[in-house]
C-alpha positions as CSV (number, residue, x, y, z in Angstrom):
1,M,4.4,-5.0,8.6
2,A,2.9,-6.3,11.9
3,S,4.3,-3.7,14.1
4,A,3.6,-0.8,16.5
5,D,3.5,2.7,15.1
6,R,4.4,2.7,11.4
7,V,7.5,4.6,10.1
8,G,7.1,8.3,10.0
9,G,8.9,11.4,8.8
10,R,7.9,12.3,5.2
11,N,9.8,15.6,5.7
12,R,6.6,17.0,7.3
13,A,8.6,19.0,9.9
14,A,11.8,19.0,11.8
15,Q,9.9,17.0,14.5
16,T,9.8,13.3,13.6
17,Q,6.2,12.0,13.3
18,L,4.6,8.6,13.5
19,R,1.5,7.5,11.6
20,V,-0.9,6.1,14.2
21,G,-4.3,5.8,12.6
22,R,-6.7,6.4,9.7
23,L,-10.3,7.7,9.9
24,T,-12.3,5.2,7.8
25,K,-16.0,6.0,8.2
26,A,-18.5,8.2,10.0
27,H,-20.2,6.6,13.0
28,G,-23.6,7.8,14.3
29,L,-24.9,11.3,14.2
30,K,-22.6,12.9,16.8
31,G,-19.4,13.2,14.9
32,G,-17.9,9.8,15.7
33,L,-15.4,8.3,13.3
34,K,-14.3,4.7,13.0
35,L,-10.5,4.2,13.2
36,E,-8.0,1.9,11.6
37,L,-5.2,1.8,14.1
38,F,-1.5,1.7,13.1
39,T,-0.3,1.4,16.7
40,D,0.0,-1.4,19.2
41,D,-0.6,1.0,22.1
42,P,-3.9,2.9,21.4
43,D,-4.4,3.6,25.1
44,R,-1.3,5.7,25.1
45,R,-1.7,7.3,21.6
46,F,-5.4,8.0,21.8
47,T,-6.0,9.6,25.2
48,P,-8.3,12.6,25.6
49,G,-6.5,15.8,24.6
50,A,-4.1,14.0,22.1
51,S,-3.3,16.2,19.2
52,F,-2.9,14.8,15.6
53,S,-1.6,16.4,12.4
54,L,-3.6,15.4,9.4
55,Q,-2.6,13.9,6.1
56,V,-5.4,15.0,3.7
57,P,-5.5,16.4,0.2
58,E,-4.7,20.0,-0.3
59,T,-8.3,20.7,-1.4
60,S,-9.6,19.4,2.0
61,P,-10.9,22.1,4.4
62,W,-8.8,20.2,7.1
63,H,-5.5,20.7,5.2
64,G,-2.9,22.2,7.5
65,K,-5.0,21.8,10.6
66,R,-4.7,19.6,13.7
67,L,-7.3,17.4,15.3
68,E,-7.8,17.0,19.0
69,L,-9.3,13.8,20.5
70,A,-12.1,14.2,22.9
71,E,-12.8,10.5,23.6
72,L,-12.1,7.1,22.2
73,R,-14.8,4.5,22.5
74,W,-15.1,0.8,21.4
75,Y,-18.1,-0.6,19.7
76,N,-18.1,-4.3,19.0
77,G,-14.4,-4.3,19.1
78,M,-14.1,-1.4,16.7
79,P,-12.4,1.9,17.9
80,V,-14.4,5.0,17.3
81,G,-12.9,8.5,17.9
82,F,-14.8,11.6,18.9
83,F,-12.9,14.9,18.2
84,V,-13.1,18.5,19.2
85,D,-14.8,20.7,16.6
86,V,-16.4,17.6,14.9
87,P,-20.0,17.9,16.3
88,D,-22.0,16.0,13.7
89,R,-22.0,13.4,11.0
90,T,-21.6,15.9,8.1
91,T,-18.4,17.3,9.6
92,A,-17.1,13.7,10.3
93,E,-17.7,12.7,6.7
94,S,-15.3,15.5,5.6
95,L,-12.5,13.7,7.6
96,V,-13.0,10.2,6.1
97,K,-9.7,8.8,4.8
98,A,-7.6,11.3,6.8
99,I,-4.4,9.8,8.2
100,L,-3.4,10.8,11.8
101,W,0.2,11.6,12.8
102,V,1.7,12.3,16.2
103,D,4.9,14.0,17.1
104,Q,7.5,11.5,18.3
105,D,9.3,12.2,21.6
106,P,13.0,12.0,20.8
107,E,13.6,10.4,24.2
108,E,11.0,7.7,23.6
109,V,12.3,4.2,23.1
110,A,11.5,2.8,19.7
111,E,8.9,0.0,19.7
112,P,9.7,-3.5,18.2
113,D,9.4,-3.8,14.4
114,A,9.0,0.0,13.9
115,W,11.4,2.1,11.9
116,Y,11.7,5.6,10.7
117,D,12.1,6.5,7.1
118,H,15.6,7.8,7.5
119,Q,16.6,4.4,9.0
120,L,15.4,2.5,5.9
121,V,16.4,4.9,3.1
122,G,19.7,3.7,1.5
123,L,19.6,0.1,2.8
124,D,20.5,-2.6,0.4
125,V,17.7,-4.8,-0.8
126,V,18.7,-8.5,-0.8
127,R,16.9,-11.3,-2.6
128,D,18.1,-14.9,-2.5
129,G,21.4,-13.8,-1.0
130,E,22.1,-11.2,-3.7
131,T,21.8,-7.4,-3.6
132,V,19.2,-6.3,-6.2
133,G,18.8,-2.7,-5.3
134,T,18.5,0.0,-2.6
135,I,15.6,1.7,-0.8
136,D,15.1,5.1,-2.3
137,R,12.2,6.3,-0.2
138,L,8.9,5.1,1.4
139,E,5.4,5.8,0.3
140,H,2.8,5.9,3.0
141,L,-0.6,4.9,1.6
142,P,-3.8,4.4,3.5
143,A,-3.8,0.7,3.1
144,Q,0.0,0.0,3.7
145,D,3.5,1.4,3.4
146,L,5.5,0.8,0.2
147,L,9.3,0.5,-0.1
148,V,10.4,2.3,-3.3
149,V,13.4,0.2,-4.4
150,K,15.8,1.5,-7.1
151,L,17.0,-1.2,-9.5
152,G,19.3,0.7,-11.9
153,D,17.1,3.2,-13.7
154,R,13.9,1.5,-12.6
155,E,11.8,1.8,-9.5
156,V,9.9,-1.1,-7.9
157,L,7.2,-0.7,-5.3
158,V,7.5,-3.4,-2.6
159,P,4.6,-3.7,0.0
160,F,6.2,-3.3,3.4
161,V,4.6,-6.4,4.9
162,R,6.2,-9.3,6.8
163,A,5.4,-11.8,4.1
164,I,7.5,-9.9,1.5
165,V,10.0,-8.2,3.8
166,P,10.7,-10.8,6.5
167,E,13.9,-9.1,7.8
168,V,15.1,-5.6,8.4
169,D,18.8,-5.6,9.5
170,L,19.8,-2.0,10.3
171,D,23.2,-3.0,11.7
172,G,23.9,-5.0,8.5
173,G,22.6,-2.2,6.3
174,R,20.1,-4.3,4.4
175,V,16.5,-5.6,4.2
176,V,15.7,-9.1,3.0
177,V,12.8,-9.5,0.5
178,T,10.9,-12.6,-0.7
179,P,8.8,-11.0,-3.5
180,P,6.4,-12.9,-5.7
181,D,7.6,-13.9,-9.1
182,G,7.5,-11.0,-11.6
183,L,7.7,-8.2,-9.1
184,F,11.3,-7.3,-9.8
185,E,11.5,-8.5,-13.4
186,P,10.9,-5.9,-16.2
187,L,7.9,-6.8,-18.4
188,D,10.0,-6.6,-21.6
189,D,12.1,-9.5,-20.3
190,E,9.4,-12.0,-21.2
191,P,10.4,-14.2,-24.1
192,E,8.6,-13.6,-27.3
193,P,6.6,-16.6,-28.6
194,E,8.3,-18.6,-31.4
195,P,6.5,-18.5,-34.8
196,A,4.3,-21.6,-35.3
197,E,5.4,-24.2,-37.8
198,P,3.3,-24.2,-41.1
199,T,0.6,-26.9,-41.2
200,E,0.1,-29.3,-44.0
201,A,-3.1,-27.5,-45.0
202,A,-1.2,-24.2,-45.2
203,E,1.5,-25.8,-47.3
204,S,-1.0,-27.2,-49.8
205,S,-2.7,-23.9,-50.0
206,D,0.6,-22.2,-50.9
207,E,0.9,-24.7,-53.8
208,G,-2.4,-23.6,-55.2
209,D,-4.7,-26.3,-53.9
210,A,-8.1,-24.9,-52.8
211,P,-9.2,-25.9,-49.3
212,A,-11.9,-28.5,-49.1
213,E,-15.4,-27.0,-48.7
214,Q,-16.7,-27.4,-45.2
215,P,-20.3,-28.4,-44.5
216,A,-22.5,-25.8,-42.9
217,A,-22.8,-26.0,-39.2
218,E,-26.2,-26.7,-37.7
219,D,-27.6,-24.3,-35.0
220,D,-27.6,-26.3,-31.8
221,G,-29.0,-23.4,-29.7
222,T,-25.8,-22.5,-27.9
223,A,-24.2,-19.0,-28.0
224,S,-21.0,-18.7,-30.0
225,T,-17.8,-17.3,-28.3
226,E,-16.9,-15.5,-31.5
227,R,-18.2,-12.0,-32.3
228,S,-18.5,-10.2,-35.6
């Protein structure tokens, strides 16, 4: 979704959190890390002293820790963060793929096209004017957010991007989706191919006629698509 800070929450704490960035690659030898920004306001979110909680695997040495920004620089239009206690490239590489979250001020006005998980969960999912399911939860992946839509006893993962989710109507209690063909249809709904009609050659074989002998093929130097 082309938006400001992405939806947050994830039951991480009583404090609502917003996902604002992802560390993508070590930069230089002094602990810099390239950033993928999930906010329209990096000057406010990434100021020196800003503190981030980290979404990392439980096996990471950074699990359960926070990260403090020392400085944000721009190199050829690419944001690069320098953080306290990240003095070199080796330490920076241990943070690659970490997702950065900030605590949301409850008094802060929500930015356009940004929603919290609790606002979306339970909304009807409408396709071509008909309700097809409800939002069960959200999955926050490094590349994008996914709506987990319940369709009866099935779940469908819907990329939360404007091309597929063009409308979020909180007051109406619904989201409108325009998914590609096949996203909402179960695989076993595909029609089975009809059996082929017997050929004349097959019919004559059934009557006991031996097939005509075929002449041997000459080698023309091309590779065959068949394999033994």
